[in-house]
C-alpha positions in Angstrom: -44.3 17.0 -77.6 -44.6 13.5 -76.2 -42.3 10.6 -76.8 -44.6 7.8 -77.8 -42.3 6.0 -80.3 -38.7 5.6 -79.4 -36.2 4.1 -81.8 -32.9 2.6 -80.6 -30.0 1.3 -82.6 -28.7 -2.1 -81.5 -25.7 -4.0 -82.6 -23.2 -6.5 -81.2 -20.9 -3.9 -79.6 -20.5 -3.8 -75.8 -21.9 -0.3 -75.7 -25.3 -1.5 -77.1 -26.4 -2.5 -73.6 -26.2 1.0 -72.3 -28.2 2.4 -75.3 -30.9 -0.3 -74.8 -31.2 0.4 -71.0 -31.3 4.1 -71.6 -34.0 3.8 -74.3 -36.0 1.3 -72.2 -36.1 3.5 -69.2 -37.3 6.5 -71.3 -40.0 4.2 -72.9 -41.2 3.2 -69.4 -41.2 6.7 -68.1 -43.1 8.1 -71.1 -45.3 5.0 -71.8 -43.8 4.7 -75.2 -43.5 2.0 -77.8 -39.8 0.9 -78.1 -38.3 -0.2 -81.4 -35.0 -1.9 -81.5 -33.4 -1.8 -84.9 -30.4 -3.8 -86.1 -29.1 -3.4 -89.6 -27.0 -5.6 -91.9 -25.3 -2.4 -93.2 -25.6 -3.7 -96.8 -27.7 -1.5 -99.1 -30.6 -3.4 -100.8 -29.3 -2.2 -104.2 -26.0 -4.0 -103.6 -27.8 -7.2 -102.6 -29.9 -7.1 -105.7 -27.0 -6.4 -108.0 -25.0 -9.2 -106.5 -27.6 -11.7 -107.8 -27.9 -10.2 -111.2 -24.4 -9.1 -112.2 -22.0 -12.1 -112.6 -19.0 -9.7 -112.2 -20.0 -9.1 -108.6 -19.2 -11.6 -105.9 -22.1 -13.5 -104.4 -23.3 -12.0 -101.1 -25.1 -15.0 -99.7 -22.4 -16.2 -97.3 -21.5 -12.8 -95.7 -25.2 -11.8 -95.6 -26.1 -14.9 -93.6 -23.5 -14.0 -91.0 -24.6 -10.3 -90.9 -28.2 -11.4 -90.4 -27.1 -13.7 -87.6 -25.3 -10.9 -85.9 -28.3 -8.6 -86.2 -30.7 -11.2 -84.9 -28.3 -11.9 -81.9 -28.3 -8.2 -81.1 -32.0 -8.1 -81.3 -32.3 -11.0 -78.9 -30.2 -9.1 -76.4 -32.4 -6.0 -76.9 -35.6 -8.0 -76.4 -34.3 -9.7 -73.2 -33.0 -6.5 -71.6 -36.0 -4.3 -72.5 -38.4 -7.0 -71.2 -36.5 -7.5 -68.0 -36.6 -3.7 -67.3 -40.4 -3.7 -67.8 -41.0 -2.3 -71.2 -44.6 -3.2 -72.1 -44.7 -2.3 -75.8 -41.6 -3.2 -77.9 -40.7 -4.3 -81.4 -37.7 -5.7 -83.1 -36.6 -4.8 -86.6 -33.9 -6.2 -88.8 -33.2 -4.1 -91.8 -31.2 -4.8 -95.0 -29.9 -1.3 -95.2 -26.8 0.9 -94.8 -26.6 2.0 -91.2 -26.9 5.8 -91.4 -29.6 5.8 -94.1 -31.6 3.0 -92.4 -31.7 4.7 -89.0 -32.5 8.1 -90.5 -35.4 6.7 -92.6 -36.9 4.8 -89.6 -36.5 7.9 -87.4 -39.0 9.8 -89.4 -41.8 7.7 -87.9 -40.6 8.1 -84.3 -40.4 10.8 -81.7 -36.8 10.1 -80.5 -33.8 8.3 -81.8 -31.2 6.7 -79.5 -27.8 6.0 -80.9 -24.2 5.6 -79.6 -21.3 7.9 -79.7 -18.5 6.8 -82.0 -15.9 4.9 -80.0 -12.5 5.6 -81.5 -10.8 3.2 -79.1 -13.0 0.3 -80.1 -14.5 1.0 -83.5 -17.1 -1.4 -84.8 -16.3 -2.9 -88.2 -18.3 -1.3 -91.0 -19.6 1.6 -88.8 -18.4 5.0 -90.0 -17.0 7.5 -87.5 -19.5 10.1 -88.8 -22.6 7.8 -88.2 -23.9 10.1 -85.4 -23.4 13.2 -87.6 -25.3 11.5 -90.5 -28.3 10.6 -88.3 -28.4 14.1 -86.8 -28.4 15.7 -90.2 -30.9 13.4 -91.8 -33.4 12.1 -89.2 -35.4 15.3 -88.7 -36.0 14.2 -85.1 -34.2 14.7 -81.7 -31.3 12.4 -81.4 -30.0 11.1 -78.0 -26.3 10.2 -78.3 -25.3 7.8 -75.5 -21.6 8.2 -74.7 -19.2 5.3 -75.4 -18.0 5.3 -71.8 -21.5 5.3 -70.2 -22.3 2.6 -67.6 -25.4 0.5 -68.3 -28.6 2.5 -67.9 -27.1 5.7 -66.4 -29.6 8.1 -64.8 -30.7 10.5 -67.4 -32.2 13.9 -67.2 -32.0 14.7 -63.5 -29.5 17.5 -64.1 -29.6 19.0 -67.5 -27.4 21.7 -69.1 -28.9 23.5 -72.1 -26.5 25.1 -74.6 -28.0 28.2 -75.9 -26.6 30.2 -78.8 -29.8 31.7 -80.2 -29.8 29.4 -83.3 -32.7 27.6 -84.9 -31.2 24.2 -84.2 -30.7 25.0 -80.6 -34.3 26.3 -80.4 -35.6 23.0 -81.9 -33.5 20.9 -79.6 -34.7 22.7 -76.5 -38.4 22.6 -77.6 -38.1 18.8 -78.2 -36.5 18.3 -74.7 -39.3 20.1 -72.7 -40.8 16.9 -71.3 -37.4 15.9 -70.0 -36.7 19.3 -68.5 -40.1 19.3 -66.8 -39.0 16.2 -64.9 -35.5 17.3 -64.1 -34.3 18.4 -60.7 -32.0 21.0 -62.1 -31.8 22.8 -65.4 -28.9 25.2 -66.3 -29.0 27.4 -69.4 -25.5 28.1 -70.5 -24.9 30.9 -73.0 -21.4 30.9 -74.5 -19.8 34.0 -75.9 -23.0 36.0 -76.1 -21.2 39.3 -76.6 -19.4 38.0 -79.6 -22.8 37.4 -81.3 -23.8 41.1 -81.5 -27.5 41.8 -80.5 -28.7 38.2 -80.9 -29.3 37.7 -77.2 -30.5 41.2 -76.1 -29.4 43.0 -73.0 -29.6 39.9 -70.7 -28.4 36.8 -72.5 -30.6 33.8 -71.7 -33.4 35.8 -70.1 -35.9 35.3 -72.9 -35.2 31.6 -73.0 -35.6 31.3 -69.2 -39.0 33.1 -69.5 -40.1 30.8 -72.3 -39.2 27.7 -70.3 -40.8 29.1 -67.1 -44.2 29.1 -69.0 -43.6 25.4 -69.3 -43.1 25.1 -65.5 -39.3 24.7 -65.9 -37.2 26.8 -63.6 -33.7 27.4 -64.8 -30.4 28.9 -63.8 -28.7 31.0 -66.5 -25.0 31.2 -66.9 -23.3 33.6 -69.4 -19.7 32.4 -69.9 -16.8 33.5 -72.1 -15.1 30.5 -73.8 -11.9 32.4 -74.3 -11.6 33.1 -70.6 -12.4 29.5 -69.7 -10.1 27.9 -72.3 -7.4 27.1 -69.8 -9.6 25.3 -67.3 -9.8 21.6 -67.0 -12.8 20.1 -68.8 -14.4 17.3 -66.9 -16.9 16.6 -69.7 -14.2 15.7 -72.2 -13.1 12.2 -72.8 -9.9 13.4 -74.5 -8.9 16.3 -72.3 -5.4 17.4 -72.8 -4.8 15.1 -75.8 -4.2 16.2 -79.4 -6.0 14.4 -82.1 -3.5 13.6 -84.9 -6.1 11.7 -86.9 -8.2 14.8 -87.5 -8.2 16.0 -91.1 -8.7 19.6 -89.9 -5.9 19.5 -87.2 -4.2 22.9 -87.1 -7.0 24.6 -89.1 -9.7 24.6 -86.5 -11.8 27.7 -85.7 -10.7 28.4 -82.1 -13.8 30.3 -81.2 -16.2 27.5 -82.2 -14.1 24.7 -80.7 -13.7 26.8 -77.5 -17.5 27.1 -77.3 -17.9 23.4 -77.3 -15.2 22.9 -74.7 -16.7 25.6 -72.5 -20.1 24.0 -72.7 -18.6 20.6 -71.7 -16.8 22.2 -68.8 -19.9 24.0 -67.6 -21.8 20.7 -67.7 -19.1 19.0 -65.7 -19.2 21.7 -63.1 -23.0 21.4 -62.8 -22.8 17.7 -62.3 -25.1 17.3 -65.3 -26.0 13.9 -66.8 -27.4 15.4 -70.1 -26.5 18.2 -72.4 -29.3 19.6 -74.7 -28.0 21.6 -77.7 -28.5 22.3 -81.4 -26.3 20.5 -84.0 -24.6 22.0 -87.0 -25.9 25.6 -86.9 -23.7 26.2 -89.9 -23.0 23.8 -92.7 -21.4 20.5 -91.9 -18.8 21.2 -94.6 -17.6 24.3 -92.7 -17.5 22.4 -89.4 -15.5 19.6 -90.9 -13.1 22.1 -92.5 -12.8 24.6 -89.7 -13.9 22.8 -86.6 -17.0 23.6 -84.4 -18.9 23.1 -81.2 -21.0 20.2 -82.6 -17.9 18.2 -83.6 -16.1 19.0 -80.4 -19.0 17.9 -78.2 -19.9 14.8 -80.3 -16.4 13.5 -80.2 -15.3 14.5 -76.7 -18.4 14.3 -74.4 -18.6 11.7 -71.6 -22.2 12.9 -71.0 -25.3 12.0 -72.9 -26.2 14.5 -75.6 -29.7 15.5 -76.7 -29.3 17.1 -80.1 -31.3 18.3 -83.0 -30.3 19.9 -86.4 
């Protein structure tokens, strides 16, 4: 596939600049149309009801401020994208809830660029599961820019591909082929292949390497055991060594799934990667929320950009 329409979420947070720079550089590299979208985070139904139902408070005053903030974020988007050399760009302000608005717009784009949830500096009105919602509802590849990323980090020079044989992983990999064709190094990391029965065949990762080779992508294949690597330092994690007392599923996590996520992050750190490509939510989101899983681990802990698809 080609990336000819790229959608980036912009807001008033300090992390927006990094998302804009990353999306702009991808748009330049792929000669794509870049759409910056800012949302008031108020559903149209609520706006309509506020004017019709006298029991609801009027929305005019807060709406004016929300629109002002959105327009200010779009001004920054337009200035940065133009300065970087984007030739085709568009600004959109939507009166919509954040997750739903981005997911609906994504259906008319080739790639969605959003930010990782920043637990240390949460943005008012933005749910912690915003990236999860977009991943599950956009039907397009989603690039999650880490909260700690510098402005416009190099992207896609060294890529680590997480391969578990699942349909989401296969879709994510297929969508990232143009990026991998430009990369200097691509590592395929197969985690816990032997625990998955005959899913990978006699040589885990070999079939995927052959598939990518036909697209002129040469890869290194690593077959790792997350249980054996569980005690190693994890350079890809933002919260290495720290417990998360705020998690609803603390103490009930599925160690195998969580270890797979941590092992993938560790392998990416060792490879010096700047991007991880992987599938998202290969089992139901409810089970991941309840039991833990690789998607949640990587989304919340990665300091590297994530290219993901459900």
